N, C-alpha and C positions, 0 to 999 in steps of 0.2 A: 483465387478462382476454383469451386469445385472440383475433388477430384472422385472419379467413380469408383468406387470398389467391386464393382463387378467384375466377373468375368467373360461375361456373356453379355451384348449388345445388339438391339435388332439390325442396327445402321451406325457406321463410322463415318463420319467426315474427314478424311487426312489433309489439315490446309485449313486455317482458318481467318483466312483473308476475305476478302469482298465475295470471292467465287464461295468459298465454303457456308460464308454467311446466307449468302441468297440461296445456296442449296439448301442450309437447313429452313430458312422460311420455305420455299415450296414444299418442302415434304412435309411441315406443320398446315400447310394449306389442302393438302390432299388425307390429313388425318393422323400423321405421326403425333405419337406423345412422347417415346423417348430417342433423342439422338444426342450421340454422342461426337465430337470435334475433337483433334488431335491438333495442338496447336503452342508451339511453347512460348510465344507471347503473350503477355499477360493480357492484353486488349483481343477482343477478337474483333476484325472485320475489317482490320485497317492494313494489314501487310506492308509489303512496299512503300506502295503508292501513298497510303494514306496516312503512315504514323508518322511521316515528316513533323516539326512542328515549326518550322521555318516559316512564316505565312508570304514570303515567296515566292512559297513552290506553288505555282498556281494549279488548278484544274485546266486543262487545255481545251476544254470545252465548254460552252455555257451552261447554266442550271436547266434550263428545259429540256436539252438532250438527254441530261442526267435521269429527267422525270419519265421519260418516255416510254412508257410501257409498264406502270410500277405492277408489282403483283396485287392482287385484290387482298384488302383487307390489310396492308400496308402502308402507311405512311407515306406520301410520295416525297419527292425531293422539295420541290416548288413550297408545298403546305407545309412541309417543317421547316424552311426557311423565314416563311411567312409569321407563323406560331413563335419562332428567333424574332422577328423587326427585320428581319432581311429579306428583301423582296424583288429586288433585280433579278431578272430571270434573264437576262444575258449578261451577267454581273461572269468573270470568270475567278471564283472563289478560291482562297487558300485551300488546298488539297485537305487541310487539317478538320476545314468545315463538314465535307464530306467523310471524314474519319468521324466525327461528331455525329452524323445523322446514322452512320452506320452503328455504330452507337445505340442507339435510339431501338433500329430495327433488330437488333438482337436483345434488348431488353421485350419486347413483344414478341419474339419467339421463345423467350422462357416466359412469358403469361399463358402461353399455350401448349407447352412443352416441358418435360423433365431434360434439359440439356445440361449436358456437361462437358466441362471443360477439363482435357488431360493435357496441364500442360508439361509437354514433351516432344521429342522429335520422334516419330516412327522410325523404325531402324529397317523392320524387314517385314513384308508381307507374305504368307506361306499359305496355299488351299488347303485346306483339311473340311472333313467330311462335316458336311451343314454350312459352309462359309468360306473364312479366312481368320489364320491367325495372324494380330498385330504386335509386334515386340518392338518397344518403345528403348529408346537409348537407356534408359538406367535398367534394362533388364527385366520390367513387369511386361506383362502380354496380357493379352485378353482375346477370344472370340467373338467375331463380327458373322453376322450372317451376310449382309451387303455391305459394302465398301464404296465409297466416291473419293477419288485421286483430285484434291482442286488444290494442288501444290502450286499454282502460280508458277512465277519467275523464277530460276533461280540466279545464283550469283556471276557477273561474266567469269571467264576462265582466267587465271589468273596472267599476271604479266612477266610475273618472275617465279622462279622455283622455291626461295625462301625470303623471309620476311625483311623490310628493310625497313628503317627509320623513313619517315617521311613518304612513302610508298601505301597511297590510298587502295584497296583492292578493292575494299565495298563502296563507290561512291556514296550509298545511302549512309555511312557511317564514319566519316571524315573524322579524324581527332581535332578540336578545336583549339589545342594549341599547333597543332600544322596547319593550321587555316588562318590564325592570329600572325604566325610568325613568317609565312610565306608571301616571295616577293616574287619570283618566279617559277611558274606553275603550268605543267602539262599534262593535256586532259589527254587520254587515247579515245578518240571517239568524238560526234560531231552533232550528235542526236538529243533528244530532249532530256535525255541522262545528262549529258556533258553540260546544257544550259543550266540546270539546276546546280549541278557541282562549282560552275562559274560562281553563280549569282550566290550560292551559300561562302564562297571565299570571299568576294567582293564583298559581301555582306559585313566582314569580323575584319578583314585586310586591303581596306581603299587603296592601298601604291600597289597592289599585286597585277604583276603584269601576267596576261596568259595566253599559250601557245596550244590549240585544238590540231590534233592530227587522227589523218584517218587514208585509209588508200585512195579514198573519193570526198574529200573535205568541202562539202557542201551543206548548209545549217539549215533547219527546218526553216522555212517559211511564216511568215503571222496568221494566225488565223483571222479571219472576218464574216461577218453575219453575211448571208445571202441567202437565194430563194435555190432550190435545187431544181436543176435543169428539168424539165418534164418530159423532153426527148428520151430521157434514158430509160423508160418505161417500155418503149416500143425496139429496144436492143434485142437481138439473136443471135449475138456472135457465139461461131460455132467454133472460133479456136482464138487464142491471145491475140495475133497479129490483126487479126480484123477488126478485133478489140480497140486494140491501139488504134490503126491507123483510122476509123471511124471516129474516132475523138479528138483527136490532134485535127482532121479533117474540120471538124466543126467548130472547134476554136481559132483554128486560123481565119476559117472565112465567116466568122460572126465577132464583129470588134463589141459587140455588146456583151457578147457572153464571158461572161467572169470563171475563168479555171477553178476556181474554189466549189461554186456552183455544177461545174461539170463533176467534180472529186463526190461531193455530197450526195450526188445523185447516185452515182457508179455504187458507193458501199455498201447503198440498200442491197445491189443486188451480186455482190460481190461472189458472195457462197454460193448461188443460185448459178453463177457462171462458170466458177472453179469447180463446182462437181459437176456439169455438165461437161468439162472438157475431158480428152485422154489423159493418161497419166505421162506421154509423151509430149505434149501440149502443156500441160502441168509443170513439167521439167522446164522446158523452152522460158515460160513465164518467170519460174524462178531463178531460174538464167540470168536472163536480160531485161526483166521488167521489173520484179520484185522491188529493189533498190528503189526503183524510181518513184514508183507507187508507195512504200513507205514515208518518203521523203514529201510525197504533197499529202498523203493522206494522215499523219501524223503531223499538225501543226502547233507551230510555237503561241501561248497566250499573249495578244498584242502589248500587256505591261512589260512581259519577259523582254520579249522580241526588243523593245524598245531601248530597254537595257543594255540588251547586248549589243544593240547598233551606236550607241554610246561609247561603250567599253572600243568599240571598232573606231569610232569618230576619233578617241583620244588617244589611238594607237599604243592603246593597250591589250588589245587582243587581235591576234592574227591566227590565219588557218594554214597548217603544212599539210603537204601531200606524202603518205608514207606511212608504215609503219611502226610502233616503237619496239624495240627490241635493247638486246643488252644492257638493261638495267643495272647498275651496281654503285654500291657504296664509292663518291666522287670526295676529291679533297674540301669540297664547302657544299653539303646536300647529296644530291644525286648525280652520276654521270648516266646518259642515256644514250642512245640513238634513234632518227627518226627518219625512217629509208636510208639516203648513204648519210647524214648529217649528225655530226656529233652535236650534244646540247650539254646545259648543267641545268639541274633546275631543283627549287627548293622542296616541292611538294609535286606528287605524280600521281595522278588521279584514272583509274583504271574504268573509263566510262564507254565499254565497249559492245554493250549489250549483253543479255543473258546468256547462259551456255543455253543449249539444246540438247546435250550430250545426257542421255540417262543414268551413264556412267557417272556423273557428278555429283547424286543425288542417292544417297547410300539404298535408302529404299526402294527407287526406280530400280537400282544395280540388282536387286535383290529379288525384285519381280522379274525383272529380265531373264537372271539364271533359272527362275523358277517358272520361265517361259506365257506367262501370264501379262503380259505387255511385249510389243514388238514398234522398234522404230520407224518411223513414217519413212520410206523409201527416199522423201527430197531433205529428209535431215529438219524437219520443221516442228516435229512433234513425237508422237506415237499415234497408233493406228486404232481407231474404233469405228465400230460401226455407225449407221444412220442414227441409230440410239443413242449414241455415246458410251455403249458397252466395249470394253476392250476387248481388241483382235488378240489372242493368243498365237503363242508360234507355228500353231499347227495351222493357222488359218480361222479359226473358230473364234465366235464371241464367248467372252467368258461370264456364263452366268452371276450375277450380284457384285462384278464388278464395273464402275463406271469411270471414267475420267471426264471431268469439266476444265471449258477455260483453255489457258495460254498451249496446253500440251496437245490440244486437238487441232492446232490450226491446219496442218496438212491436209485435214479432212475436211474441212469446215471452212477454212482459212479465215473468215471474219470472225474473230473468236471476240477481239478486244471490247467492243461496245457493251454498256451496261443492259442496253436491252435484248443482244444479242446473248449475253451471259445469262440471263433471266432466263429467258426462251430455252435455253439448252436444259437448264437446270429443273423447268419443270417438266420437258420430256424427260428427263432423269428421274424425276420425283414419281411422273404416273408409272413408269416400267418397276420401278421400284415398290410403290403400293400395291401395286398387283402380285408381283413376287411374295410380297409381305402377305400377301390376303391367301397365299397359295402354299405360302409355308406353315400359316396356322389353322388352316382349313381343312 
């Protein structure tokens, strides 16, 4: 990919996963003709989610949901599928397929604007006159008048302080040799990433046995097609406890109402509910309800769910309550502890979920030191204002610095669905375009 030799750019997007690409698309819709994306990976748009080549790693929603509210002038996912001879709207396609689609979105952006891809990691972000100085890991630096942080999820916090053979701290990059030789596998976590890790290992090691460990070891339920619950439009919950009681009472009193229909309806309004609650109510929900919501909100693609159930039926997969600790080299593989239980394993996989500590990302740590960003008080991400601008340590909005995607969960709550991501990207693009007009006018 091309590397820009310019020392000043009008707008830089740091992070070239799906969020970064949709931000670039939104900017071109509003007239941007020069965009720089800082992303170390060769392919733009894939990120962690869509870079997998394992066709058993499936999208956990159907194609029609990914196609909702596409940006004007960009081909929707379903038309793209039809053009490639893949027409089933209700199919759970491999995530690689969506990554291929995003690749064509990138091509469209290139047709509309000069898109520079700097294949490097951004190391620091410093405020300077007229914008920001972005320094890369290789020591190169450039000046950007505006910056969008679209970093996506970080890797999980490490399970061990040192590297150990057979310990995969990155669940998306498990060495093939470790998977092929694994007979006893322990996975830290029971969510969707853990399921992908199990399916990856099972695909190359058909005799492997799996123990999935978590403090609350329950696995995501299977997704199912459903019509959203219409009564959700009438809900006006002024606090989470009232919403919780209303929903539970409705599900229990109506035997014909599928809980998935309720969740599907509620997810379109969770950002509205969240932003209407006080900080104390948000904290209450984060402490008592968030885990349950995420469990029902992020469901497993039915084919993956069937594979996991088959492993359970065969006695090859069990759940274990407790946190993994004390991992060390054992007489044969790894020795570890789950809660108060000692175990041996050939392979241990860290699928505990992404870190939300900005100190775990050098760029965010630098911005934190300079007062450009502020952690969300609930530990869900970073503070932004209603427009997506970063909130500085003094409480003011930082002109020209925007945050998109997973790191805005503490403010917008529902930031994962692609329609919501594209909506936020358009909001940022609108403000950035006006700011660019002021700078050049």
